[in-house]
C-alpha positions, 0 to 999 in steps of 0.5 A, a space after each residue: 499499500 502507498 505510505 500515507 501523505 505528509 504535510 505542514 501547516 503553511 509557515 512552518 518548516 519540516 526536515 526531510 532526511 535520507 538514508 541507506 547504504 554507505 556512499 562511495 568515495 567521493 559521493 554526496 547526497 544531492 537534493 533537488 526540487 520539483 525535478 531531479 537532477 536539473 541545476 537549476 533546481 538544486 536546493 542543497 547537499 547533504 543527508 537532510 534539509 529543512 523545507 518550508 513550502 507555501 504549496 505543495 511541493 516534490 523534492 528529489 534526493 540522489 547520491 552522486 559521485 564522479 563516476 556514479 549517480 544513483 536513482 532518484 527518490 521523491 516526496 511530496 509535502 503538501 500545505 495546509 492553511 490555518 482553518 476557521 474553528 466554529 463551535 456552538 451549544 444549546 444554551 440554557 437548559 436544565 438540569 437532567 437534560 443533555 448539552 449538545 456541542 457542535 463544531 466545524 471547520 476542520 478534519 479532527 477536534 479537541 474539546 475540553 471544559 468544566 469538571 475535567 471534560 475532554 472529547 475527540 468527538 466532533 459534536 460530543 454530548 453531555 447526559 443528565 447534566 448539573 448546574 456544575 456543567 455551566 461554563 466556558 468549553 474550548 475546541 480546537 479544530 485541526 487539519 489533516 496536517 496540523 493546522 489549528 484554530 481554537 473556539 469557545 463556547 459558554 454553557 449554562 444550566 439553570 438551577 432546578 427548583 429547590 423544595 423539600 417534602 416532610 412526612 408524618 408517619 402512620 401511627 398504626 400498622 395498616 392506618 391512614 393517618 400519616 401526612 405530607 407537607 411542602 415547603 420551599 425557600 426558592 422564589 423561582 418556583 412558579 408551580 408544584 403538583 402532587 404526582 398522587 393527586 394531581 387535582 390538589 393543590 394544597 401544600 399538605 396532604 393528610 389521612 394517608 396511608 404508608 408509601 411513598 409520595 412525590 410532588 414535581 415543581 417548576 420555576 420561571 424558566 420551566 425547569 422541574 424538579 421531583 422530590 419523593 418522601 416516605 411515609 413510614 409505619 410501625 411494625 404489623 402488631 401479629 408477626 405470625 401464628 402457629 397452629 396446633 390441630 385438633 385430633 380425633 374431630 375433639 376441642 383440643 387444637 390450639 393458635 399461638 399469636 407471636 407479636 412483635 410491634 406496637 407497645 406492650 401490654 397487648 389485648 387479645 380477642 378470639 371469635 368465635 368464642 370470645 377467648 382472650 389471650 395470646 394462646 388459643 386453647 381446647 379449640 375445635 377444628 375450624 377458622 378463628 380471628 384474632 384481634 390484637 390491641 396494644 397499649 396505644 390502641 392499635 389493632 391487628 387482625 389475623 385469621 388461623 385455621 385448625 384442621 381435624 387430623 387423625 379422625 378415621 372411619 372403622 370399616 367391617 365388611 360384609 356387615 353380615 355373617 352367617 355362622 352354621 351351628 358350631 362354627 367359628 368365624 373371623 371378621 376382616 375390617 380396615 379403616 379409611 384412611 388407614 391408621 395405626 390402630 393401638 387398641 382393639 375392643 370386640 363386644 359383647 366378650 362372650 361372643 369372641 375368643 378374645 376382646 382385645 385381639 385384632 382378629 379373634 374367633 367369633 363364636 357367639 350362641 345365638 344370632 346377635 349383633 358384634 361390635 368392634 371399636 378402635 382406638 388409633 396411636 393419636 387416640 381417636 375412636 371408630 367403632 363399626 358393627 356386624 350382624 352374626 346370624 348363628 344357624 341353630 338346630 331345632 329346639 329339643 330336650 332330652 334325658 339319657 336313660 343310661 350312664 357309667 359313672 365309672 371314673 373312666 372320663 366317659 358318660 361319667 355324669 348324667 346330664 340334661 341334653 337338648 338345644 334352645 331350651 329356656 328353662 327345665 327340671 329334672 328329679 331322680 328318685 330310688 326304688 323306695 321313692 326317695 328323691 335323690 337328685 334335682 336340677 334346672 341347670 345343664 351345668 348340674 349334672 348327677 354323678 351317681 352318688 346319694 350322700 357321697 356314696 355310689 348307688 346302683 340303679 335302676 332310677 326313676 326320673 320326672 323330667 319337664 322342659 320349656 323350649 325357645 319356641 314355646 314347645 314343652 317336653 314332659 318325660 318320665 322314665 327309668 335311667 340304668 346305671 352301668 358300673 
C-alpha cells in the first residue's frame, strides 16, 4: 500500500532526511526541488534538509559522485492553511437534560471544559447535566497536516427548583393518618403538583396510608424537580400464628400468636368463642379470628385455621355374617384413611375368643350384633358393627336313659341334653321313692352318688322342659346305671 501523505501547516518547516547504504568515495546526497538532476532546481547537499513550502512541493534526492549517480527518490510535502473553527452549544438548559456541542471547519477536534471534560468527538454530548456543567468550553479544530484554530462557547445550566417534602408516619400499622407537607424558600418556583393527587393544590396532604409520595415543582424558566418522601408505619402487631391441629374431632387444638410490633401490654380477643390471650386453647377444628390491640390502641387482625387430624372410620365388610351351628368365624376390617391402630375392643365379650385381639374367633351362642371399637395412636376412636347370624338346630330336650359313673372319663355323669331350652327341671328317685337328685341347670349333672356314696339303679326320673319356640317337653322313665 502507498505510504500516508505528509504535509505541514503553512509557515512551518519540515526536516527531510535520507538514509541507506554507505556512500562511495567522493559521493554525496544531492537534493532537488520539482525535478531531479536539473542544476536550476538544486537545493542542497547532505543527508537532510529543512523545507518550508507555501504550496504542495515535490522534493528529490540522489547520491552523486564523479563516476556514479543513483536513481532519484522523491517525496511530496503538502501544505495546509489554518482552519476557521466554528463551535456552538444548546445553551440554557435545565438540570437532567443534555448539553449538545457542535463544531466545524477542520478534520479532527479536541474539546475541553469544566469538570475535566474532554472529548475527541466532533459533536459531543453530555447527558443528565447538573448546574456544575455550566462554564466555558474550548474546541481545537485541527486540519490534516496540523493547522489549528480554537473556538470557545459558554454553556449555561439553570438551577432546578429547590423544595422539601416532610412526612409524618402512620401511627398504627395499616392506618391512614400519615401526612406529607411541601415547603420551599425558592422564589423562582411558580407551580407545583402532587404526583399521586394531581388535582390537590394544597401544600399538605393528610389521611395518608404508608407509602411513597412525590411532588413536581416548576420554576420561572421551565425547569422542574421531583422530590419523593416515604410515609412510614410501625411494624405489624402480629408477626405470625402457629397452629396446633385438633385431633379426633375433639376440641384439643390451639393457636399461638407471636406479637412483635406496637407497645406492650397486648390485649387479644378470639372469635368465635370470645376467648382472650395470646394462646387459644381447647379449640375445635375451624377458623378463628384474633384481634390484637396494643397499649397505644393500635389493632391488628389475623385468621388462623385449626385442621382436624387423626380422625378415621372403622369399616367391617360385609356387615352380616352367617355361622353354621358350632362353626367358628373370623372378621375382616380396615380403616379409612389407613392409620396405626393401638387398641381393639370386641363386644359382647362372650361372643369372641379375645376382646382385645385384632382377629379373635367369633363364636356367639345365638344370632346377635357384634361391635368393634378401634383406637388409633392419636387417641381417636371409631366403631363399626356386624350382625352375626347363628344357624341353630330345632329346639329339643331329652334325658339319656343310661350312664356309667366308673371314673373312666366317658359318660361318667348324667346331664340333661338339648338345644334352645328356656328352662327345665329333672328329679331322680331311688326304688323306695326317695328323691336322690334335682337340677334345673345343664351344668349341674348327677354323678351316680347319694350322700357321697355310689348307688346302683335303676333310677326313676321326671323331666319337664320349656323350649324357645314355646314347646314343652314332659317325660318320665327309668335310668340304668352301668358300673
